[in-house]
C-alpha positions in Angstrom: 24.2 -19.8 66.6 24.3 -19.8 70.4 25.2 -16.1 70.5 22.3 -15.2 68.2 20.0 -17.2 70.4 21.1 -15.4 73.5 20.6 -12.0 71.8 17.1 -13.0 70.8 16.3 -14.2 74.3 17.5 -10.9 75.9 15.9 -8.6 73.4 12.4 -8.4 75.0 14.0 -7.6 78.3 16.0 -4.9 76.8 12.8 -3.3 75.5 11.4 -3.3 79.0 14.3 -1.3 80.4 12.9 2.2 79.6 9.5 1.5 81.0 11.1 -0.1 84.1 13.3 2.9 84.7 10.3 5.3 84.4 8.3 3.1 86.8 11.2 3.1 89.3 11.6 6.9 89.1 7.9 7.8 89.2 6.5 5.1 91.5 9.0 3.1 93.4 11.4 5.9 94.5 8.6 8.3 95.7 7.0 5.4 97.6 10.2 4.4 99.2 11.0 8.0 100.2 7.5 8.4 101.7 7.9 5.3 103.8 11.3 6.6 105.0 9.8 10.0 105.9 7.0 8.4 107.8 9.6 7.2 110.4 11.1 10.7 110.8 10.0 14.0 112.3 10.6 15.8 109.0 9.1 19.3 108.9 10.2 22.8 107.8 13.3 22.4 109.9 16.3 21.3 107.8 17.2 18.8 110.5 15.2 15.6 110.8 15.7 12.6 113.1 14.4 9.1 113.3 11.4 8.7 115.5 10.3 5.1 114.8 6.6 4.5 114.9 5.8 7.7 116.8 4.0 9.2 113.8 1.8 6.2 113.5 1.0 6.2 117.2 0.2 9.9 117.1 -2.0 9.4 114.1 -4.2 6.7 115.6 -4.3 8.3 119.1 -6.3 11.2 117.6 -9.4 11.3 115.3 -7.8 9.4 112.5 -10.0 6.2 113.0 -13.0 8.5 112.5 -11.5 9.9 109.3 -10.9 6.3 108.0 -14.5 5.4 108.7 -15.8 8.5 107.0 -13.5 7.9 104.0 -14.9 4.4 103.4 -18.5 5.5 104.0 -18.0 8.3 101.4 -16.4 5.9 98.9 -19.0 3.1 99.3 -21.9 5.5 99.1 -20.6 7.4 96.1 -19.4 4.4 94.2 -22.6 2.5 94.9 -24.8 5.3 93.5 -22.5 5.7 90.4 -22.7 2.0 89.6 -26.5 1.9 89.9 -27.0 5.1 87.8 -24.3 4.1 85.3 -25.9 0.7 84.8 -29.3 2.2 84.3 -27.9 4.8 82.0 -26.1 2.2 79.9 -29.3 0.1 79.6 -31.2 3.2 78.4 -28.5 4.3 75.9 -28.3 0.7 74.6 -32.0 0.7 73.8 -33.1 1.2 70.2 -34.7 4.6 70.5 -34.6 7.6 68.1 -31.8 10.0 68.8 -29.7 7.5 70.6 -26.4 8.8 69.3 -27.3 12.3 70.5 -28.1 11.0 74.0 -24.8 9.2 74.1 -23.0 12.5 73.3 -25.0 14.5 75.9 -24.1 12.1 78.7 -20.4 12.9 78.5 -20.1 16.7 79.5 -19.9 16.1 83.3 -16.9 13.9 82.7 -15.3 15.9 79.9 -15.6 19.3 81.7 -12.5 20.0 83.9 -13.2 18.9 87.4 -12.4 22.3 88.9 -14.8 24.1 86.6 -17.6 21.6 87.3 -17.0 21.7 91.1 -17.0 25.5 91.1 -20.4 25.5 89.3 -21.8 23.1 91.9 -20.4 25.3 94.7 -22.5 28.2 93.3 -25.5 25.9 93.0 -25.1 25.0 96.7 -25.0 28.7 97.8 -27.9 29.6 100.0 -28.3 33.2 98.8 -27.7 32.9 95.1 -27.7 29.1 94.4 -30.2 27.5 92.1 -30.9 24.6 94.4 -31.8 26.8 97.4 -33.9 29.1 95.2 -35.8 26.2 93.6 -36.4 24.6 97.0 -38.0 27.9 98.3 -40.0 28.4 95.1 -41.7 24.9 95.3 -42.1 25.1 99.1 -39.5 22.6 100.3 -37.4 25.3 102.0 -38.7 28.1 104.2 -35.7 30.3 103.5 -32.1 30.3 102.1 -30.3 27.1 103.0 -26.5 26.8 102.9 -25.9 23.3 101.8 -22.1 23.5 102.6 -22.5 25.0 106.0 -23.9 22.0 107.9 -22.2 18.7 108.5 -24.8 16.3 106.9 -25.8 18.4 104.0 -22.1 19.2 103.2 -21.2 15.5 103.2 -24.1 14.6 101.0 -23.3 17.6 98.7 -19.8 16.3 98.0 -21.3 12.8 97.3 -23.8 14.3 94.8 -21.0 16.2 93.0 -18.7 13.2 92.8 -21.6 11.1 91.5 -22.3 13.7 88.8 -18.7 13.7 87.7 -18.1 10.0 87.8 -21.4 8.5 86.4 -20.8 9.3 82.7 -17.6 7.3 82.6 -19.3 4.3 84.3 -22.2 4.6 81.8 -20.0 4.6 78.7 -17.8 1.8 80.0 -20.8 -0.5 80.8 -22.4 0.6 77.5 -19.4 -0.7 75.6 -19.6 -4.0 77.5 -23.3 -4.3 76.7 -22.6 -3.7 73.0 -20.2 -6.6 73.0 -23.1 -9.1 73.8 -24.3 -11.0 70.8 -27.9 -9.9 69.8 -28.6 -13.6 69.1 -28.8 -14.3 72.8 -31.5 -11.7 73.4 -33.4 -12.7 70.2 -33.5 -16.3 71.3 -34.7 -15.4 74.8 -37.3 -13.0 73.3 -38.5 -15.8 71.0 -39.0 -18.0 74.0 -41.2 -15.4 75.6 -38.6 -14.0 78.1 -39.5 -10.5 79.4 -37.2 -7.5 79.2 -36.3 -7.7 82.9 -35.7 -11.5 82.7 -33.3 -11.0 79.8 -31.4 -8.3 81.6 -31.2 -10.3 84.8 -30.2 -13.6 83.1 -28.3 -12.5 80.0 -27.0 -8.9 80.2 -26.1 -8.7 83.9 -24.0 -11.9 84.1 -22.2 -11.1 80.8 -21.2 -7.5 81.9 -20.3 -8.6 85.4 -16.5 -8.6 84.7 -16.9 -5.0 83.4 -18.9 -4.0 86.5 -16.3 -5.5 88.8 -13.4 -3.7 87.0 -15.2 -0.4 86.8 -16.4 -0.5 90.5 -12.8 -1.2 91.6 -11.3 1.6 89.6 -14.1 4.0 90.7 -13.5 3.0 94.3 -9.8 3.8 94.0 -10.4 7.1 92.3 -13.1 8.1 94.8 -10.9 7.1 97.8 -8.2 9.3 96.5 -10.5 12.1 95.3 -9.1 15.5 96.5 -10.4 18.2 94.1 -14.1 17.8 94.7 -13.9 18.0 98.5 -11.2 20.6 98.7 -12.8 23.1 96.3 -16.3 22.7 97.9 -15.5 22.5 101.6 -11.8 22.1 102.3 -12.8 19.2 104.6 -15.3 21.2 106.6 -17.6 22.2 108.2 -16.0 20.8 111.5 -14.2 18.1 109.6 -17.5 16.6 108.3 -16.0 16.0 104.8 -12.4 15.4 105.9 -11.3 12.1 104.2 -7.9 10.4 104.5 -6.5 12.3 101.4 -7.7 15.6 102.8 -6.3 14.9 106.2 -3.0 13.9 104.7 -2.9 17.2 102.7 -3.7 19.3 105.7 -1.1 17.6 107.9 1.8 17.6 105.4 1.2 20.8 103.4 -0.9 23.1 105.6 0.8 22.2 108.9 4.2 21.4 107.4 4.4 18.1 109.3 5.9 16.0 106.5 6.7 13.0 108.7 3.1 12.7 110.0 1.8 13.4 106.5 4.0 10.6 105.1 2.7 8.2 107.7 -0.9 9.0 106.6 0.1 8.5 103.0 1.5 5.1 103.8 -1.7 4.1 105.5 -3.7 5.1 102.4 -1.5 2.8 100.3 -2.0 0.0 102.8 -5.7 0.4 102.9 -6.1 0.6 99.1 -3.9 -2.5 98.7 -5.9 -4.5 101.3 -9.2 -3.3 99.7 -8.1 -4.3 96.2 -6.9 -7.7 97.4 -10.2 -8.3 99.3 -12.2 -7.1 96.3 -10.4 -9.5 93.9 -10.8 -12.3 96.3 -14.5 -11.8 96.5 -14.9 -11.5 92.8 -12.9 -14.7 92.2 -15.1 -16.5 94.7 -18.3 -15.3 93.0 -17.0 -16.2 89.6 -16.1 -19.7 90.8 -19.6 -20.1 92.4 -21.2 -19.2 89.1 -19.1 -21.7 87.2 -20.0 -24.4 89.7 -23.7 -23.6 89.2 
């Protein structure tokens, strides 16, 4: 009986072995190797040596703090717009209007279309000579001539934000729509019977109940946006004059374009550290807000 009991106790752990091995191979080992490389001068040369914190000192002695600030600004701006538009879209798609199912289907193409294809289309739209946006701006009188949106620093930065918002908003919308549909209709009917307005019902019923979904989606979206590579690289490759160079773009340029694997690994380690700190701070703030609501 004792032997059978021991087998039964160990059986769940045995089932976890395959998943644990995959996690070690795919996540733990590459992370450990990246950390090791960050303390070396690894490059195209077959010989590498230990250099301590030299890569980190070099990284922060240059323009890397500016890249960090730009990355967080790009992430906060993009995620903020996606969450606002996604919430509004979820409210509209949750309303009882004719053709609601069709509208729910039509909101998905920006997210379903492969990112590279969608970004290439936006690249053509931003073109000053042939792009639709420049042509439309000239036609209605907003622009006096062709305007290259990806050629100036501010317009290029905002163009990448707009493209990222276009790609990410549908997922936010569908996610929050699912959360809204999980709210009991009885709550809204009772509030409506008491004379509560639509805005009051949204503010006092819908918004508090979908707040966990908003918190989860905003954190996931922040991580995806922080690590976003395809959009910026296809549109601008980090230009013009590094105006759209984020941490992930800077890491790629250092490690792949310049073949400085040690310095690139140091930048990758910093990305992991920043995302870990950001996630911990985010969860801490959410837990404090939830506790404050419970106290009220």
